[in-house]
C-alpha positions in Angstrom: 27.3 -3.0 18.0 25.2 0.8 17.1 21.7 0.8 18.6 20.6 1.8 15.3 20.4 -0.1 12.1 22.3 1.2 9.3 19.2 1.1 6.3 15.5 1.3 8.5 11.8 0.0 6.4 9.4 0.5 7.5 5.7 -1.1 6.3 3.2 0.6 7.3 -0.7 1.0 6.9 -4.4 0.4 7.9 -5.1 -2.6 10.5 -6.2 -5.8 7.4 -4.2 -4.3 4.7 -1.9 -6.8 4.1 1.0 -4.9 6.0 2.2 -8.3 7.7 2.7 -10.4 4.5 4.1 -7.8 3.0 6.8 -6.9 6.0 7.2 -10.4 6.6 8.1 -10.8 2.8 11.0 -7.8 2.9 11.9 -9.3 6.4 12.9 -12.8 4.1 14.6 -10.9 1.5 16.9 -9.2 3.7 17.8 -11.9 5.8 16.2 -9.9 9.0 13.9 -12.6 9.4 13.3 -16.6 8.6 10.7 -17.3 6.3 9.4 -20.0 8.0 9.4 -18.3 11.7 11.4 -17.5 13.6 13.2 -17.4 17.3 13.1 -14.2 19.2 15.7 -13.8 22.3 14.6 -12.0 24.7 17.2 -10.7 27.1 17.5 -12.0 31.0 16.9 -8.5 32.1 13.2 -8.5 30.9 12.9 -11.0 33.4 15.1 -9.4 35.6 12.6 -9.9 38.7 11.7 -13.4 38.7 9.4 -13.0 41.3 7.7 -15.5 44.0 5.6 -15.7 47.4 7.0 -16.6 50.0 5.1 -18.3 52.4 7.1 -17.8 55.5 6.7 -13.6 54.4 3.2 -13.4 54.3 3.5 -13.6 50.7 5.6 -10.9 49.9 7.1 -10.4 46.7 10.5 -11.1 46.4 13.8 -11.8 43.7 14.3 -15.3 44.1 16.7 -15.7 41.3 17.7 -14.1 37.7 17.2 -16.3 34.8 19.4 -16.4 31.8 16.8 -14.6 29.1 14.2 -16.6 26.9 13.2 -17.2 23.3 9.6 -16.7 21.8 9.1 -17.9 18.5 7.0 -15.5 15.7 5.7 -16.8 12.6 5.0 -13.7 11.4 7.2 -10.6 11.3 5.9 -8.5 14.6 6.7 -5.4 14.8 10.9 -5.5 13.9 13.6 -7.8 12.8 17.6 -6.6 11.9 19.1 -8.9 9.6 23.1 -9.2 9.7 23.6 -6.3 7.2 22.1 -4.1 9.4 18.5 -3.9 7.6 16.0 -3.1 10.1 12.6 -3.9 8.7 9.7 -2.2 10.7 6.0 -3.1 11.1 3.1 -1.0 12.1 -0.3 -1.0 11.4 -2.1 2.1 11.9 -3.0 1.8 14.4 -0.7 -0.8 16.7 -1.1 -2.7 19.7 -4.1 -3.3 22.0 -7.3 -3.7 21.0 -9.7 -0.3 20.7 -11.9 1.0 23.7 -14.6 3.0 23.1 -14.2 7.2 24.5 -10.7 6.8 24.2 -8.5 9.3 22.4 -5.8 8.1 19.5 -2.5 8.4 20.3 -0.3 9.3 17.7 3.4 8.7 18.1 6.3 10.8 17.2 8.3 7.9 15.5 9.2 3.9 16.4 12.2 4.2 18.3 14.9 1.4 18.0 13.8 -1.8 19.9 16.5 -1.5 22.6 14.8 1.8 23.9 11.0 0.8 23.3 8.8 0.2 26.3 5.0 0.2 26.9 4.6 3.3 29.1 2.1 1.2 31.2 4.8 -1.7 32.0 8.2 -0.1 31.3 10.0 -2.8 33.7 9.2 -5.4 31.0 10.2 -6.1 27.8 7.6 -5.0 25.2 7.2 -8.7 24.0 7.3 -10.0 27.6 3.8 -7.1 27.8 2.7 -8.0 25.2 2.5 -11.5 26.1 0.7 -11.1 29.5 -1.9 -8.6 27.9 -2.5 -11.4 25.5 -3.2 -13.6 28.2 -5.5 -11.6 29.9 -7.3 -11.2 26.8 -7.8 -14.3 26.0 -9.1 -15.3 29.3 -11.9 -12.4 28.8 -15.4 -14.2 29.1 -13.8 -17.8 29.4 -10.8 -18.7 30.9 -11.5 -16.3 33.7 -8.4 -18.0 35.8 -6.0 -17.5 33.0 -7.1 -13.3 33.3 -6.5 -13.7 36.5 -3.3 -14.5 37.0 -1.7 -12.6 34.5 -3.0 -9.8 36.3 -1.6 -11.1 39.4 1.7 -11.8 37.8 2.0 -8.1 35.8 0.8 -6.6 39.5 3.8 -8.6 41.4 6.5 -7.9 38.7 5.5 -3.8 39.0 5.6 -4.5 42.7 9.1 -5.7 42.7 10.3 -3.1 40.2 9.5 -0.5 42.7 11.1 -2.2 45.4 14.2 -3.4 43.5 14.7 -1.1 40.7 16.4 -2.0 37.5 19.3 -4.0 36.8 22.7 -3.1 36.2 22.7 -4.5 32.1 18.7 -2.2 31.9 20.7 1.2 33.0 23.5 0.5 30.4 21.2 0.0 28.0 19.1 3.2 29.2 22.4 5.7 28.9 23.1 4.0 25.4 19.3 5.1 24.2 20.3 8.4 25.8 23.6 8.9 24.5 23.6 7.1 21.2 19.5 7.8 19.8 19.5 11.2 21.5 16.4 10.2 23.4 15.9 13.0 26.5 13.6 15.1 27.3 17.0 17.2 28.9 17.6 19.2 26.0 15.3 21.2 23.2 17.2 19.2 20.6 16.0 15.8 21.5 13.2 14.3 21.5 11.7 10.6 22.3 9.9 9.3 19.5 6.7 8.8 22.2 6.9 9.6 26.0 10.1 10.4 27.5 10.8 8.0 30.3 12.2 9.9 33.7 13.8 8.8 36.6 15.5 5.5 36.2 13.7 5.2 32.6 15.0 8.1 31.5 16.2 7.4 28.1 13.6 4.8 27.3 10.3 5.8 25.1 7.2 5.2 26.3 4.6 4.1 24.0 0.6 3.8 24.9 -1.2 0.3 24.4 -2.5 1.2 21.3 -1.1 3.6 18.7 -0.1 5.2 15.4 2.5 6.6 13.6 3.0 10.0 12.9 4.8 8.6 9.1 6.1 12.4 8.3 8.1 12.9 11.5 8.9 8.9 11.8 11.1 9.6 8.5 12.7 13.3 10.0 13.6 11.5 13.4 15.6 8.9 11.9 16.7 11.0 8.9 17.9 14.2 11.5 20.0 10.9 13.5 21.9 9.9 10.3 19.6 6.7 9.6 18.5 5.8 5.5 15.1 5.4 6.2 12.1 4.2 3.9 8.3 3.9 4.4 6.3 1.5 2.4 2.7 2.5 2.7 0.4 -1.0 2.4 -3.1 -0.1 0.3 -5.7 -2.6 0.5 -9.5 -2.1 -0.9 -10.9 0.1 1.9 -14.4 -1.8 2.9 -12.5 -5.5 2.8 -9.6 -3.7 4.9 -12.5 -2.2 7.3 -14.6 -5.5 7.4 -11.0 -7.5 8.2 -10.4 -4.8 11.3 -14.1 -4.6 12.8 -13.4 -9.1 12.8 -9.9 -9.2 14.3 -8.4 -5.6 15.8 -11.6 -3.7 17.2 -15.0 -4.3 17.7 -16.3 -0.9 18.2 -17.9 0.8 14.9 -17.2 4.5 16.2 -14.0 3.9 17.5 -13.0 2.0 14.7 -14.3 4.2 11.7 -12.0 7.2 13.4 -8.9 5.3 13.2 -9.5 4.4 10.1 -9.5 8.1 9.3 -6.7 9.0 10.7 -4.9 6.3 9.1 -5.7 8.1 6.2 -4.8 11.2 7.1 -1.3 10.0 8.1 -0.5 8.0 5.1 -1.8 11.1 3.1 0.6 13.6 4.9 3.4 11.3 4.4 2.9 11.1 0.5 3.0 14.8 0.5 5.7 15.4 2.4 7.9 12.6 1.9 6.9 11.5 -1.5 8.8 14.3 -3.2 12.3 12.5 -1.9 11.4 9.1 -2.8 11.3 7.6 1.2 7.8 6.9 0.5 6.1 4.4 -1.7 2.8 3.2 -2.2 2.5 -1.0 -2.3 -1.0 -2.8 -3.3 -1.8 -5.6 -1.6 -4.2 -6.6 -4.6 -1.4 -5.7 -7.0 1.0 -8.2 -4.7 -1.4 -11.1 -5.4 -2.6 -10.1 -8.9 1.2 -9.5 -10.0 3.2 -11.9 -7.6 6.9 -11.9 -8.1 7.2 -9.7 -10.8 5.6 -6.8 -8.7 7.3 -7.5 -5.8 10.7 -7.7 -6.9 9.8 -4.3 -8.6 9.4 -3.2 -4.6 12.9 -4.9 -4.0 14.3 -2.8 -7.0 12.9 0.2 -5.0 14.3 -0.3 -1.7 17.8 -1.7 -2.9 17.0 -5.3 -1.6 19.1 -7.7 -3.8 16.9 -10.9 -3.2 14.8 -13.6 -5.6 12.4 -15.0 -2.5 9.5 -15.4 -3.8 6.9 -16.1 -0.7 3.7 -18.0 -1.3 0.5 -16.0 -2.5 -2.8 -17.0 -0.6 -5.3 -13.8 -1.4 -7.3 -12.8 1.2 -10.2 -10.9 -0.7 -11.5 -13.4 -2.4 -14.0 -14.0 0.5 -15.2 -11.2 0.4 -16.3 -10.9 -3.4 -20.2 -11.7 -4.2 -22.3 -10.9 -6.7 -22.6 -7.0 -7.6 -24.9 -5.5 -5.1 -27.3 -2.4 -6.4 -27.1 -0.8 -9.9 -23.6 1.2 -10.0 -22.1 3.5 -13.0 -19.2 0.9 -14.6 -15.9 2.4 -14.5 -15.9 2.0 -18.1 -19.2 4.4 -19.4 -18.0 7.6 -17.4 -18.5 9.9 -19.6 -15.6 11.8 -21.2 -13.8 15.1 -19.7 -15.5 18.0 -20.4 -14.1 20.6 -22.2 -13.2 21.7 -25.8 -12.1 19.2 -28.9 -9.7 19.5 -31.1 -10.7 20.0 -34.4 -8.9 17.6 -36.7 -4.8 18.8 -37.1 -3.8 20.0 -40.5 -0.9 17.3 -40.4 -0.1 14.3 -37.5 3.4 14.5 -35.6 5.3 12.1 -33.1 3.8 13.4 -29.9 7.3 14.2 -27.3 5.2 12.8 -24.3 3.3 9.9 -24.8 1.4 8.7 -21.7 -0.5 4.9 -22.2 -2.9 4.1 -19.4 -3.6 0.4 -19.0 -6.2 -1.8 -17.3 -9.7 -2.3 -15.8 -11.1 0.7 -14.4 -8.6 3.0 -15.7 -10.8 5.2 -17.9 -11.3 7.6 -15.2 -7.1 7.4 -14.9 -6.7 8.2 -18.4 -9.5 11.3 -18.4 -7.6 12.7 -15.2 -4.1 12.8 -17.1 -5.5 14.0 -20.3 -7.1 16.9 -18.2 -4.0 17.7 -16.1 -1.3 17.7 -18.9 -3.7 19.9 -21.0 -4.1 16.9 -23.6 -8.1 17.0 -25.6 -10.2 13.8 -25.9 -10.2 12.7 -29.3 -12.3 8.7 -29.8 -9.7 6.3 -31.1 -11.9 5.4 -33.9 -15.2 2.7 -33.4 -12.8 1.1 -30.5 -14.5 3.8 -27.7 -12.9 2.0 -24.8 -9.0 2.6 -26.4 -8.7 6.9 -26.8 -6.1 8.9 -28.1 -6.2 12.2 -26.7 -3.8 15.1 -27.4 -2.7 18.4 -27.2 -3.4 20.9 -29.3 0.1 20.9 -30.6 0.3 17.5 -30.9 3.4 17.3 -28.8 1.6 15.6 -26.1 -0.9 12.4 -25.8 -2.6 10.3 -23.6 -3.8 6.5 -24.7 -5.9 4.4 -22.9 -5.6 0.8 -23.1 -8.1 -1.7 -21.6 -6.9 -5.0 -22.4 -8.4 -6.4 -25.0 -9.6 -3.7 -27.4 -12.3 -4.5 -28.1 -15.4 -3.0 -30.5 -18.2 -5.9 -29.8 -19.0 -8.6 -27.1 -17.0 -11.9 -27.4 -18.6 -15.0 -28.8 -18.7 -18.5 -27.4 -16.0 -20.6 -29.6 -13.9 -18.1 -31.6 -10.5 -18.6 -31.5 -7.6 -16.3 -29.7 -6.4 -13.7 -32.1 -2.5 -12.9 -31.6 -2.1 -9.7 -29.9 -1.1 -7.0 -32.1 2.2 -5.0 -31.5 1.3 -1.8 -31.9 -2.5 0.6 -31.8 -1.6 3.4 -33.7 -3.7 7.1 -33.4 -7.8 6.6 -34.9 -6.7 9.4 -36.6 -4.1 7.8 -38.5 -6.4 5.0 -39.5 -10.0 6.8 -40.3 -8.9 10.3 -42.0 -7.1 9.5 -45.6 -6.3 13.5 -45.2 -3.6 12.5 -42.2 -2.7 9.4 -44.5 0.7 10.8 -45.6 1.5 12.4 -42.8 0.6 9.8 -40.0 2.7 7.0 -42.8 6.1 9.6 -43.0 5.8 10.3 -39.5 5.6 6.5 -37.9 7.1 5.1 -40.5 4.2 2.5 -41.0 1.9 1.8 -43.8 -1.0 3.3 -41.8 -3.9 2.4 -45.1 -2.9 -1.3 -45.0 -3.3 -1.8 -40.8 -6.3 -2.8 -39.9 -7.6 -4.2 -36.7 -9.5 -7.2 -35.2 -13.1 -6.3 -33.7 -11.8 -7.7 -30.7 -8.3 -8.0 -29.5 -5.0 -7.1 -27.1 -2.0 -5.0 -27.2 1.6 -6.2 -26.7 2.5 -3.4 -24.3 6.3 -4.4 -24.5 6.1 -4.1 -28.3 4.0 -1.4 -28.2 6.8 0.7 -25.9 9.4 0.6 -28.0 7.5 1.8 -30.9 7.0 4.9 -29.5 10.5 5.3 -28.5 12.0 4.3 -31.5 10.1 7.5 -33.1 11.1 9.4 -30.3 8.3 9.8 -28.0 9.0 9.7 -24.5 6.7 7.1 -23.3 5.6 6.0 -20.2 3.1 3.4 -19.2 0.7 3.1 -16.5 -0.6 0.3 -15.5 -3.5 0.1 -13.5 -3.5 -3.0 -10.9 -7.5 -3.7 -9.1 -8.8 -6.3 -7.1 -8.4 -9.7 -9.5 -11.8 -11.1 -8.5 -13.3 -8.1 -9.2 -11.8 -7.6 -12.4 -12.7 -11.1 -13.4 -16.3 -9.7 -12.6 -16.3 -7.0 -14.3 -14.9 -8.8 -17.8 -18.3 -10.8 -17.3 -20.2 -7.9 -17.9 -18.4 -6.4 -21.1 -18.3 -10.9 -22.3 -20.9 -13.3 -20.4 -18.8 -16.1 -21.3 -17.0 -17.3 -18.2 -14.3 -19.2 -20.2 -12.9 -16.6 -22.3 -13.1 -14.3 -19.4 -10.9 -16.1 -17.5 -8.4 -16.5 -20.8 -8.3 -13.0 -21.3 -8.1 -11.9 -18.2 -4.9 -14.4 -18.1 -3.5 -12.7 -21.1 -4.1 -9.2 -19.7 -2.1 -9.8 -16.6 0.7 -11.9 -18.4 1.0 -9.2 -21.1 1.7 -6.6 -18.5 3.9 -8.4 -16.4 6.2 -8.7 -19.6 6.0 -5.0 -19.8 6.3 -3.9 -16.5 9.9 -6.9 -16.3 10.9 -5.9 -19.8 11.5 -1.9 -19.5 15.1 -2.3 -18.1 16.0 -3.7 -21.2 15.4 -0.4 -22.5 16.4 2.2 -19.7 20.5 2.0 -21.3 19.2 2.4 -25.2 16.7 5.0 -24.2 17.2 6.7 -20.9 14.2 8.9 -19.7 15.0 12.3 -20.5 13.3 15.3 -18.5 10.2 16.0 -19.8 8.9 19.6 -19.8 5.8 19.0 -18.0 7.4 20.3 -14.7 10.9 20.9 -14.2 10.8 21.9 -10.7 9.2 18.1 -9.2 11.9 14.5 -9.0 10.2 12.6 -11.4 10.8 8.2 -11.5 13.3 7.1 -13.8 10.8 3.7 -14.7 9.1 4.4 -17.8 6.5 1.0 -16.5 4.8 2.0 -13.4 1.9 0.8 -11.4 -0.8 2.4 -10.0 -3.9 1.4 -7.7 -7.5 1.8 -8.5 -7.7 0.9 -4.2 -5.1 3.3 -3.6 -7.0 6.0 -5.5 -10.4 5.2 -3.3 -8.7 5.2 -0.1 -6.2 8.3 -0.3 -8.4 10.1 -3.5 -6.3 13.3 -4.9 -3.2 12.7 -2.6 -2.3 9.9 -4.2 -3.7 11.0 -7.5 -1.0 14.0 -7.5 1.8 11.4 -6.1 1.4 10.0 -9.8 1.5 13.1 -11.4 4.4 14.3 -9.8 5.8 10.6 -10.9 4.8 11.0 -14.3 6.6 15.1 -14.0 3.3 16.3 -14.5 2.0 19.6 -12.3 -1.1 19.7 -11.6 -3.7 20.0 -9.8 -6.6 18.6 -11.4 -8.8 15.8 -9.6 -12.0 14.1 -10.3 -14.6 15.8 -7.9 -15.4 12.4 -6.4 -13.8 9.0 -6.3 -16.7 6.7 -6.4 -16.0 3.5 -5.3 -17.2 0.6 -7.5 -15.5 -2.2 -5.5 -18.3 -1.4 -3.0 -21.0 -3.5 -4.8 -18.9 -6.6 -5.0 -18.1 -6.6 -1.5 -19.7 -8.4 1.6 -18.9 -10.3 5.0 -18.3 -13.5 4.5 -20.2 -15.1 7.3 -23.1 -13.2 6.8 -23.6 -15.7 4.2 -24.0 -18.5 6.8 -26.5 -16.4 8.7 -28.7 -15.3 5.9 -32.4 -15.2 7.4 -31.4 -15.6 11.0 -31.7 -12.6 12.5 -29.1 -9.7 12.8 -26.0 -11.1 14.3 -22.3 -9.9 14.9 -21.0 -10.7 11.5 -24.0 -9.3 9.7 -23.7 -5.8 11.7 -19.9 -5.6 10.5 -20.8 -6.4 6.9 -23.1 -3.0 7.1 -20.5 -1.2 9.1 -17.8 -2.3 6.4 -19.6 -0.7 3.2 -20.7 2.2 5.6 -17.4 3.2 6.1 -17.0 2.5 2.2 -19.8 4.4 1.3 -18.4 7.1 3.4 -14.8 7.6 2.1 -16.5 7.6 -1.9 -19.0 10.4 -1.0 -16.3 12.4 0.3 -16.1 15.4 -1.8 -12.5 16.3 -3.0 -11.2 19.5 -3.6 -8.7 20.1 -5.9 -5.5 22.1 -4.2 -2.5 22.8 -5.6 0.5 20.8 -3.9 
């Protein structure tokens, strides 16, 4: 067997961003990991110096016997797993490894090399899993079981002494030779790189890693590609304030280093999107979208990654415990001003746009406005429904439509019945301006004068998409995913009847799922054409794609520009700031338990999490060409 897998899928993201759940799901789907956890074999050389103290030699350490290897159980996919079909799933948080420490630099490595060639710099003689287990034992002994910590440290010390005395085993030597020759890990030639620090002496051929490190995603892609391996990276995004609160609870109890590591993770992810996104090797995935759209969304990821599977994990959202009532006063997403600039006067006649981009979802108006400006469209309100806009270019050939679900012109009323979803939402100019009625009727092939809409209604996105495709409009639908609990609270602003809000939300999710899953039905009948917006960049073939509210808040304009690229838009337009309106709903769940009991670690973590989120929200964004 070769040292490399035929295909590598690397899942990365900030700590507590949902990487474990996603990587484990992909691991099961590819056959690399068992759904109920898995046993990992640690080879004999990992324990090559089984040691004991000889009472007759003054405690001198010596080799007693060579064990046959051991099995270690993993509940979740930890670092990596390989399927029988040679698909490797790698899992790395940014950073990965030991707890953060104060006044320690952020170590960024070039690549995550194959497992056989991976060692920790501190203990290169140990199998990484053995080293991690011993370190974990040391950690658990801190402040508690001092004897356990002392025993772990003594074990490590003895193994190190034995390693210096006996050297490496024949199995290890052969393994290192293979890593040097096949994987090209060596400092002996300028053409080869090691992924991390190059091993030397008896460890030449090994890549030596710090106890805690972050991955340079861009160089990781190039490292594998240069060695002929198919490689993909999935960037996991999650609400930044929730992710930071989770990090401070489980991975890093120091605010300063934690924030620096968080910003370094963002920088590495942004760089990967800029450098790797144009080649289709970098995919952005959303924890919130996974928890909301579940298997419909997960199967879309399978399709993008070339995974043939119907595996569906158990979805248990971890955000709910952080969501509370709104804190303070914030401007609602859907109350932002329309884009500035000139507005077109009423056109002489209506024309079917050659290109139509429909933006759907709660909190999506800012995206619809950004896309409209980026494409050169100008906004025209779609009648009395102020949340529904049909923005057209001056020549009418390009349009951007914003569709909240439901479309509403008034508040909901308790006890009112459910309206059937309308099959299509026509441009408002065709319903109000009688001078365009004839051209609208001729071109849309609809008796527009007889079309009326309820004051509050849903739009069937599947039939809406088909309607415009039949007219010849190159149509894309962008589904904006956002944390479901926050969406419910946002809906309560416009409809204070909780039962109606719950029903509205379920209908909206169902409608969005349906159009996402059914888009393949139109692939052959209405194949995607190259649009005229940009001939330089490749664009997606999917007509329905997801965009992530939390992705915009975490990655800013870099993620927005990547969405433009997917839609075939060549533009450097971006909002001056990305205001994270989720932050007003988020708090540390532990803080509620210690209310009125003075300052605690939980309340401090809560403040630190919100401070970090505010810094991201207040960060100025400058429009630059990409």
